[in-house]
C-alpha positions as CSV (number, residue, x, y, z in Angstrom):
1,M,2.2,-58.2,-43.6
2,K,-1.0,-56.7,-42.3
3,K,0.4,-56.7,-38.8
4,L,3.6,-54.9,-40.0
5,N,1.5,-52.2,-41.7
6,F,-0.5,-51.7,-38.6
7,F,2.7,-51.4,-36.5
8,F,4.0,-48.7,-38.9
9,A,0.7,-46.9,-38.8
10,L,0.7,-46.9,-35.0
11,I,4.2,-45.4,-35.0
12,A,3.1,-42.7,-37.4
13,I,0.2,-41.7,-35.1
14,V,2.5,-41.5,-32.1
15,L,5.0,-39.3,-34.1
16,A,2.1,-37.1,-35.2
17,G,1.1,-36.7,-31.6
18,F,4.6,-35.7,-30.5
19,S,4.6,-33.2,-33.4
20,F,1.3,-31.7,-32.2
21,L,2.7,-31.4,-28.7
22,K,5.8,-29.7,-29.9
23,N,3.7,-27.1,-31.8
24,E,1.5,-26.6,-28.8
25,D,4.3,-26.8,-26.2
26,S,3.6,-23.3,-24.9
27,V,0.1,-24.4,-23.8
28,S,0.9,-27.8,-22.5
29,L,4.1,-26.7,-20.7
30,H,2.3,-23.8,-19.2
31,S,-0.3,-26.1,-17.7
32,L,2.5,-28.1,-16.1
33,T,4.6,-25.3,-14.7
34,D,3.8,-23.1,-11.7
35,I,1.3,-20.4,-12.5
36,F,3.7,-17.8,-11.1
37,S,6.7,-18.5,-13.3
38,N,6.9,-16.0,-16.1
39,E,10.3,-14.6,-17.0
40,N,8.9,-12.1,-19.5
41,Q,6.6,-10.4,-17.0
42,P,7.1,-8.9,-13.5
43,F,4.9,-10.5,-10.9
44,G,1.5,-8.8,-11.0
45,L,-2.2,-9.1,-10.8
46,D,-2.3,-11.5,-13.8
47,H,-0.4,-14.1,-11.9
48,L,-3.0,-14.2,-9.2
49,D,-5.8,-13.9,-11.7
50,R,-4.6,-17.2,-13.3
51,K,-4.7,-18.8,-9.9
52,A,-8.1,-17.4,-9.2
53,K,-9.4,-18.9,-12.4
54,K,-8.1,-22.3,-11.3
55,L,-9.9,-22.0,-8.0
56,L,-13.1,-21.3,-9.8
57,K,-12.9,-24.7,-11.4
58,K,-12.7,-26.4,-8.0
59,D,-15.1,-26.8,-5.1
60,Y,-14.5,-24.2,-2.4
61,V,-12.3,-25.5,0.5
62,R,-12.4,-23.6,3.7
63,P,-8.9,-22.4,4.9
64,T,-7.0,-24.2,7.6
65,L,-8.0,-23.4,11.2
66,V,-4.9,-23.0,13.4
67,K,-6.4,-23.4,16.9
68,V,-3.8,-23.8,19.6
69,P,-4.8,-25.3,22.9
70,S,-4.7,-22.8,25.8
71,L,-4.5,-19.9,23.2
72,D,-7.7,-20.3,21.2
73,G,-10.5,-18.3,22.8
74,I,-8.3,-16.4,25.3
75,N,-9.4,-12.9,26.1
76,Y,-8.0,-9.9,24.2
77,E,-5.8,-8.7,27.0
78,D,-4.1,-12.1,27.3
79,Y,-3.8,-12.3,23.5
80,R,-2.0,-9.0,23.5
81,Q,0.8,-10.6,25.6
82,I,1.8,-12.5,22.5
83,A,4.3,-10.0,21.1
84,Y,6.3,-10.3,17.9
85,K,10.0,-9.6,18.7
86,P,10.8,-6.3,16.8
87,E,14.5,-7.1,16.7
88,I,13.8,-9.9,14.2
89,A,11.3,-8.1,12.0
90,I,11.5,-9.0,8.3
91,W,14.0,-6.7,6.5
92,K,15.2,-5.4,9.9
93,N,18.9,-5.8,8.9
94,L,18.6,-4.7,5.3
95,G,18.3,-1.0,6.0
96,L,14.9,-0.7,4.2
97,P,12.2,1.8,4.9
98,F,9.6,-0.9,5.6
99,Q,9.5,-3.8,8.0
100,L,7.1,-6.7,8.6
101,Q,5.8,-8.3,11.8
102,F,3.3,-11.2,12.1
103,F,0.4,-12.2,14.2
104,H,0.1,-15.4,16.2
105,P,-3.0,-17.6,16.2
106,G,-5.2,-17.2,19.3
107,H,-8.1,-15.3,20.8
108,I,-10.7,-15.1,17.9
109,Y,-8.0,-15.4,15.2
110,S,-7.7,-19.0,14.0
111,T,-7.6,-18.7,10.2
112,G,-4.1,-19.3,9.0
113,V,-2.8,-17.4,5.9
114,H,0.1,-18.0,3.6
115,I,2.5,-15.0,3.4
116,Y,5.1,-14.9,0.6
117,E,8.0,-12.5,0.1
118,L,8.6,-11.4,-3.5
119,V,12.2,-11.0,-4.5
120,D,13.1,-10.7,-8.2
121,N,9.6,-11.8,-9.1
122,E,10.1,-15.1,-7.2
123,P,7.7,-15.8,-4.3
124,S,9.2,-17.5,-1.2
125,E,6.9,-18.4,1.7
126,I,7.7,-16.9,5.1
127,K,7.1,-19.9,7.3
128,Y,5.8,-19.7,10.9
129,D,8.5,-19.6,13.5
130,A,7.5,-19.7,17.2
131,S,10.9,-18.2,18.2
132,R,9.8,-14.9,16.7
133,F,7.3,-14.4,19.5
134,D,7.4,-13.5,23.2
135,F,4.5,-15.2,24.9
136,G,4.6,-13.2,28.2
137,N,3.1,-15.0,31.1
138,L,0.9,-17.3,29.0
139,K,1.2,-21.0,29.8
140,L,1.8,-23.0,26.6
141,P,0.9,-26.7,26.3
142,D,3.8,-29.1,26.9
143,H,3.8,-30.3,23.3
144,F,3.8,-26.8,21.9
145,A,7.2,-27.3,20.2
146,S,5.9,-30.1,18.0
147,L,2.5,-28.5,17.6
148,S,3.9,-25.2,16.4
149,K,5.7,-26.9,13.4
150,G,2.4,-26.9,11.5
151,L,1.1,-23.5,12.5
152,L,0.4,-20.5,10.2
153,Y,0.4,-16.8,10.9
154,T,-3.0,-15.1,11.1
155,G,-1.9,-11.8,9.7
156,F,0.8,-9.2,9.6
157,R,1.5,-5.5,10.1
158,I,3.7,-3.1,8.2
159,H,6.1,-0.6,9.8
160,F,7.4,2.7,8.3
161,P,8.9,6.0,9.6
162,L,5.5,7.6,9.6
163,N,5.9,10.3,12.3
164,N,9.6,10.3,12.9
165,S,12.3,9.7,10.2
166,N,14.5,8.0,12.8
167,S,12.1,5.3,13.9
168,L,9.7,2.8,12.3
169,E,6.1,2.4,13.5
170,E,3.1,0.4,12.6
171,F,0.9,2.1,10.0
172,A,-1.1,-0.8,8.3
173,V,-2.4,-4.2,9.5
174,F,-4.1,-7.2,7.9
175,Q,-5.8,-9.7,10.2
176,G,-9.1,-11.5,9.9
177,A,-11.1,-12.2,6.7
178,S,-10.3,-9.4,4.2
179,Y,-10.1,-6.6,6.8
180,F,-7.2,-4.2,6.9
181,R,-6.5,-0.9,8.7
182,V,-4.3,2.0,7.7
183,I,-3.4,5.3,9.4
184,S,-1.8,8.6,8.4
185,E,0.6,10.8,10.2
186,G,-0.6,11.6,13.8
187,Q,-3.5,9.1,13.7
188,V,-4.4,6.0,15.7
189,Y,-6.3,3.0,14.4
190,G,-10.1,3.3,14.0
191,L,-12.3,2.2,11.1
192,S,-11.4,-0.7,8.8
193,A,-11.5,-1.4,5.1
194,R,-12.3,-4.7,3.5
195,G,-11.7,-6.5,0.2
196,L,-15.3,-7.5,-0.4
197,A,-18.7,-7.7,1.4
198,I,-21.2,-10.4,0.6
199,N,-24.8,-10.4,1.9
200,T,-24.1,-7.7,4.4
201,G,-27.1,-6.4,6.2
202,L,-29.5,-9.2,5.2
203,P,-31.5,-11.5,7.5
204,E,-29.4,-14.5,6.4
205,K,-25.9,-15.0,7.6
206,E,-23.3,-12.7,6.1
207,E,-20.4,-14.3,4.2
208,F,-16.9,-13.1,4.9
209,P,-14.4,-13.6,2.0
210,I,-10.9,-14.2,3.2
211,F,-7.5,-13.0,1.9
212,E,-5.9,-16.5,2.0
213,E,-2.5,-15.7,0.4
214,F,-0.3,-12.6,0.4
215,Y,2.6,-11.8,-1.8
216,I,4.6,-8.9,-0.5
217,K,7.2,-7.3,-2.7
218,R,10.5,-6.5,-1.0
219,P,11.0,-2.8,-1.3
220,E,14.1,-1.0,-2.4
221,K,16.2,1.1,-0.1
222,F,14.6,4.4,-1.0
223,D,11.1,3.3,-1.8
224,Q,8.2,5.2,-0.2
225,T,5.6,2.7,-1.3
226,I,5.1,-1.0,-0.7
227,E,3.2,-3.4,-2.9
228,I,1.0,-6.3,-1.7
229,F,-0.8,-8.9,-3.9
230,A,-3.6,-10.8,-2.2
231,L,-5.7,-13.8,-3.2
232,L,-9.3,-13.6,-2.0
233,N,-11.5,-16.7,-1.7
234,S,-14.9,-17.6,-0.3
235,E,-17.9,-19.9,-0.9
236,S,-19.3,-17.4,-3.4
237,A,-16.4,-15.4,-4.8
238,V,-12.7,-15.5,-5.9
239,G,-10.6,-12.4,-6.4
240,S,-7.1,-11.1,-7.0
241,Y,-6.0,-7.8,-5.5
242,H,-3.0,-5.5,-6.0
243,L,-2.7,-3.0,-3.1
244,T,0.0,-0.2,-3.2
245,F,0.5,1.6,0.1
246,L,1.8,5.2,0.2
247,P,2.1,6.1,3.9
248,G,2.5,9.8,4.8
249,K,0.7,12.9,6.0
250,I,-2.4,11.5,4.2
251,S,-1.8,7.8,3.6
252,E,-3.2,6.3,0.4
253,V,-3.9,2.8,-0.7
254,K,-4.3,2.2,-4.4
255,V,-6.5,-0.9,-4.9
256,R,-6.8,-2.8,-8.2
257,S,-8.9,-5.9,-8.2
258,K,-10.5,-8.5,-10.4
259,I,-13.3,-10.5,-8.9
260,Y,-15.3,-13.6,-10.0
261,L,-18.5,-14.9,-8.5
262,R,-18.7,-18.7,-8.1
263,K,-22.5,-18.3,-7.8
264,K,-25.2,-15.6,-7.6
265,V,-25.5,-13.7,-4.3
266,K,-28.2,-11.5,-2.9
267,R,-26.0,-8.5,-2.1
268,L,-22.5,-7.7,-3.4
269,G,-20.5,-4.9,-1.8
270,F,-17.4,-3.4,-3.3
271,A,-14.9,-1.1,-1.5
272,P,-16.5,-1.8,1.9
273,L,-15.7,0.3,5.0
274,T,-16.5,-0.8,8.6
275,S,-16.6,1.5,11.6
276,M,-18.2,2.1,15.1
277,F,-20.7,4.6,16.3
278,L,-22.1,4.3,19.8
279,Y,-23.5,7.8,20.4
280,G,-22.9,11.4,19.4
281,E,-23.6,14.9,20.5
282,T,-27.4,14.6,19.9
283,D,-27.7,11.4,21.8
284,I,-27.9,10.4,25.5
285,P,-24.8,8.4,26.6
286,I,-25.4,4.7,26.6
287,N,-24.9,2.6,29.8
288,Q,-24.2,5.8,31.8
289,N,-20.9,6.3,29.9
290,I,-18.9,9.2,31.3
291,H,-17.7,10.3,27.8
292,P,-19.6,12.9,25.9
293,E,-19.3,11.1,22.6
294,V,-18.1,7.6,21.5
295,H,-17.4,6.8,17.9
296,D,-14.8,6.1,15.2
297,S,-16.7,7.9,12.5
298,D,-19.6,10.4,12.8
299,G,-20.9,10.7,9.2
300,L,-21.1,9.3,5.7
301,L,-19.9,11.8,3.0
302,L,-20.8,11.4,-0.6
303,L,-19.7,13.4,-3.7
304,T,-22.3,12.8,-6.4
305,E,-21.7,12.8,-10.2
306,K,-23.3,16.3,-10.2
307,D,-20.7,17.6,-7.7
308,V,-23.2,17.7,-4.8
309,W,-21.7,17.0,-1.4
310,E,-24.1,15.1,0.8
311,W,-23.5,14.6,4.6
312,R,-25.4,12.0,6.6
313,P,-24.7,11.9,10.3
314,L,-24.4,8.4,11.6
315,I,-26.8,7.1,14.2
316,N,-27.0,4.1,16.6
317,P,-30.5,3.1,15.6
318,K,-33.4,1.6,17.6
319,K,-33.3,-1.3,15.2
320,T,-30.7,-2.2,12.6
321,T,-31.3,-0.3,9.3
322,I,-29.8,-0.1,5.9
323,T,-30.1,3.0,3.6
324,K,-29.7,2.6,-0.1
325,I,-28.4,5.7,-1.8
326,P,-28.3,6.0,-5.7
327,A,-24.7,6.4,-6.7
328,N,-24.1,6.3,-10.4
329,S,-20.6,7.4,-11.5
330,F,-20.2,9.2,-8.2
331,K,-16.8,10.9,-7.5
332,G,-16.2,9.7,-3.9
333,Y,-17.6,8.5,-0.6
334,G,-16.3,7.7,2.9
335,L,-16.9,7.4,6.6
336,I,-15.6,10.5,8.2
337,Q,-14.5,11.4,11.8
338,R,-15.3,15.1,11.4
339,D,-15.2,16.1,15.1
340,R,-11.5,16.3,16.0
341,K,-11.8,18.0,19.4
342,F,-10.5,16.1,22.4
343,K,-13.2,17.7,24.6
344,S,-15.9,16.1,22.5
345,Y,-14.7,12.6,23.7
346,Q,-12.5,13.3,26.8
347,D,-11.0,9.8,26.4
348,D,-7.2,9.9,26.5
349,K,-7.0,6.1,26.2
350,M,-9.1,5.5,23.1
351,K,-8.2,8.8,21.5
352,Y,-11.3,9.0,19.3
353,H,-10.3,12.5,18.2
354,L,-7.3,11.0,16.3
355,R,-9.2,8.3,14.5
356,P,-8.8,8.4,10.7
357,S,-11.4,9.4,8.1
358,A,-11.6,7.1,5.0
359,W,-12.3,8.6,1.6
360,I,-12.7,6.3,-1.5
361,V,-12.2,7.7,-5.1
362,P,-13.1,5.4,-8.0
363,E,-10.3,5.0,-10.6
364,N,-12.3,3.2,-13.3
365,D,-16.0,3.4,-14.4
366,W,-18.0,1.5,-11.8
367,G,-21.2,2.0,-13.8
368,K,-24.7,2.2,-12.2
369,G,-25.2,1.2,-8.6
370,N,-26.1,2.2,-5.1
371,L,-24.2,3.1,-2.0
372,H,-25.4,1.2,1.1
373,L,-25.1,2.6,4.6
374,L,-25.6,-0.1,7.3
375,E,-26.3,1.0,10.8
376,I,-26.6,-1.8,13.4
377,A,-28.1,-1.2,16.8
378,T,-25.6,-1.9,19.6
379,Q,-24.9,-1.2,23.3
380,L,-21.1,-1.8,23.0
381,D,-18.3,0.3,21.8
382,S,-16.4,-2.9,20.8
383,D,-18.9,-3.6,18.0
384,D,-18.1,-2.4,14.5
385,N,-21.8,-1.5,13.8
386,M,-21.4,0.9,10.9
387,G,-20.8,-0.2,7.3
388,A,-20.7,1.5,3.9
389,F,-20.2,-0.2,0.5
390,W,-21.1,0.2,-3.2
391,E,-23.2,-2.4,-5.0
392,P,-23.5,-2.5,-8.8
393,E,-27.1,-2.2,-10.1
394,T,-26.5,-5.5,-12.1
395,H,-24.3,-8.1,-10.5
396,P,-21.6,-9.7,-12.7
397,Q,-22.6,-13.2,-13.9
398,P,-20.9,-16.1,-12.2
399,L,-17.5,-16.9,-13.7
400,E,-17.4,-13.5,-15.4
401,P,-14.7,-11.0,-14.3
402,F,-15.5,-7.7,-12.7
403,S,-12.7,-5.2,-12.2
404,I,-12.9,-2.4,-9.7
405,N,-10.1,0.0,-9.0
406,Y,-10.0,2.9,-6.5
407,S,-7.8,4.9,-4.1
408,L,-8.4,4.9,-0.4
409,F,-7.3,8.0,1.4
410,L,-6.9,8.2,5.2
411,N,-7.8,11.9,5.8
412,E,-8.0,13.8,9.0
413,R,-11.5,15.2,8.2
414,S,-13.1,15.6,4.8
415,P,-11.0,15.5,1.6
416,E,-9.3,18.7,0.6
417,E,-11.5,19.2,-2.4
418,H,-14.5,19.7,-0.1
419,T,-14.3,23.4,0.2
420,L,-18.0,24.2,0.8
421,A,-19.4,25.0,4.3
422,K,-19.9,21.9,6.5
423,V,-22.2,21.1,9.3
424,S,-20.0,20.9,12.3
425,A,-22.6,20.2,15.0
426,V,-26.3,19.5,15.4
427,F,-28.6,19.8,18.5
428,R,-32.2,18.9,18.8
429,G,-34.6,19.8,21.7
430,Q,-37.6,21.7,23.0
431,D,-38.2,24.9,24.9
432,P,-40.3,24.0,28.0
433,L,-42.3,27.2,27.4
434,F,-43.3,25.9,24.0
435,P,-43.9,22.2,24.4
436,N,-45.6,21.8,21.0
437,V,-42.6,23.2,19.1
438,T,-39.4,21.3,18.3
439,T,-36.1,23.1,17.7
440,L,-33.3,21.9,15.5
441,T,-30.0,23.8,15.6
442,L,-27.3,23.4,12.9
443,Y,-23.8,25.0,13.0
444,F,-22.1,25.6,9.6
445,T,-18.3,26.2,9.4
446,G,-15.9,26.9,6.5
447,D,-13.2,29.3,5.3
448,D,-15.6,31.1,2.9
449,I,-18.8,31.2,5.0
450,K,-17.0,32.7,7.9
451,K,-16.1,35.7,5.7
452,L,-19.7,36.6,5.0
453,D,-21.1,39.7,6.6
454,R,-23.6,39.1,9.4
455,N,-26.0,41.6,7.8
456,N,-26.1,39.7,4.6
457,P,-26.7,36.1,5.6
458,P,-26.9,33.0,3.4
459,K,-30.3,31.6,2.6
460,P,-31.3,28.1,4.1
461,I,-33.0,25.7,1.7
462,I,-35.0,23.3,3.9
463,Q,-36.9,20.3,2.7
464,T,-38.7,17.5,4.6
465,N,-40.8,14.5,3.6
466,R,-43.8,15.8,5.5
467,K,-46.5,18.5,5.3
468,I,-44.8,20.7,7.9
469,N,-42.8,22.7,5.4
470,P,-45.1,25.7,5.4
471,D,-45.0,25.8,9.2
472,I,-41.2,25.8,9.4
473,H,-39.7,28.9,10.9
474,Y,-36.0,29.6,11.0
475,T,-33.4,32.1,12.0
476,I,-29.8,32.2,10.8
477,E,-27.1,34.3,12.5
478,K,-23.3,34.6,12.6
479,I,-21.7,33.5,15.9
480,S,-18.5,35.5,15.8
481,E,-16.9,33.8,18.8
482,M,-17.0,30.5,16.9
483,S,-16.5,31.8,13.3
484,Q,-19.6,29.8,12.4
485,W,-23.2,30.4,11.3
486,R,-26.0,29.0,13.4
487,L,-29.3,27.9,11.8
488,V,-32.2,27.5,14.2
489,I,-35.2,25.6,12.8
490,Q,-38.5,25.6,14.6
491,Y,-41.5,23.5,13.6
492,P,-44.6,21.9,15.1
493,K,-43.8,18.9,17.2
494,E,-43.9,16.0,14.8
495,E,-44.2,12.3,15.9
496,A,-41.3,10.7,14.1
497,S,-40.8,7.0,14.6
498,F,-38.7,4.2,13.3
499,E,-41.5,3.1,11.0
500,S,-42.2,6.7,9.9
501,P,-39.0,8.8,10.2
502,L,-39.0,12.6,9.5
503,E,-36.3,13.2,6.8
504,W,-34.5,16.5,6.6
505,K,-32.5,17.9,3.7
506,V,-30.8,21.3,4.4
507,H,-28.2,23.3,2.6
508,L,-27.2,27.0,2.3
509,E,-27.3,29.3,-0.8
510,K,-25.9,32.7,-1.5
511,D,-26.7,34.6,-4.6
512,D,-28.4,31.5,-6.0
513,Q,-25.2,29.5,-5.6
514,T,-24.8,26.5,-3.3
515,I,-22.3,27.3,-0.6
516,S,-22.7,24.3,1.7
517,E,-23.0,20.6,1.7
518,T,-26.5,19.1,1.9
519,W,-27.2,17.8,5.4
520,I,-29.5,14.7,5.3
521,Y,-31.0,13.3,8.5
522,E,-33.8,10.9,9.4
523,D,-35.3,11.8,12.7
524,G,-37.0,8.9,14.5
525,L,-34.4,6.2,13.7
526,S,-31.9,6.9,16.5
527,R,-32.3,5.4,19.9
């Protein structure tokens, strides 16, 4: 009898358990189904966020390396022979305004990524297919057919009728870590954006988070935008990104992201930009280069929370340096290619005069923090030696979400709202007749300043971090032939060095009103 009672009790417990599961089936079933399936909600950032949270609970696993014998480590020119066949681009035969093409592993690109097409909220992976590529004169290994079955693409590019409504051309590209490039109408590729920067500019090794998975929404026939969802992963961070591309006269990328730290890091950089600066107009050409200037960007522009425009010319320093600039609730920053004249570069191959300027505008409250400008010493124009990113004053705690949203604009020069006078050129030197006097010459340009009468000039406000201020002499005059104003500053020869730079802050005023940006320069750092 006791055994029978025990048997009935056991059945009751089992039935109670089934009842509990039935009441909680939304939770239990959710944990068993794919994280992306949700009929009540369009595919969005929340889908990737759920996957990011799952990754946080696991140890970090480095992504698959797809090294192909005879292709891994080949030089860039050979790698360029591997061409995606445009006639079989994704969406080629659907009459859509966008098309996708993919990158093959090889050269320095060996990190495979998973790329999914989103159709009706359902992701479907676009598998690697060797037949999509023309390998030129490259010799492939005999077993390439069997080897290629397990390969992954290393990135992709997006095509759109950017300059001509009758033809599609590449305007955005993703390849390598979390890097991506975008151009506007009439531009060529230059600087890059990134998803996240970790320990950049520190003595220890930098960490490069990777966009491991991409979910690309198939556009409709008349869409002028394309949406991409990306999952970021690294040893120290996990993140989900929603990027909306609006190509055009001024292309824009709307970025929404949610990021988690796996562990504490020393430096955390959001909305990072990466560029190249070898030398400019105030420098001596490096390695006897025949071109007057060589750079993708020539300055960092910042619009502060007090509506002050600050312009910092980039330098190729004697030693790598990083500048920390307070940036609380700022309104925008970017690396700008201000000089758009071909004669400044005279390089019809690299076309530096057509490189884009990048301008970042926060869309949510980023809070207190600092803007970092990293300038790395280099002798090569192939090095991306400039970096800019924003770091919160207080890092998010590990496992706690941090949301950061912004728009990235690919301007020609400065953003349209920057209507104040701008510094268009700077020259520094000495008159042989006055060896103890240094001359600094700044040219200011702008629609409003060029209208000022030469007999009623603006007033320069000049500041330095030294005692030479009382000994500074200046003249300012209008150069009618250039529609610009020239400010010539003369001061006692000052020994500026990397350890003790001479910092300048200069702007113009008229009737006690600021009419120009603030030019900020540290003499002594440049090589």
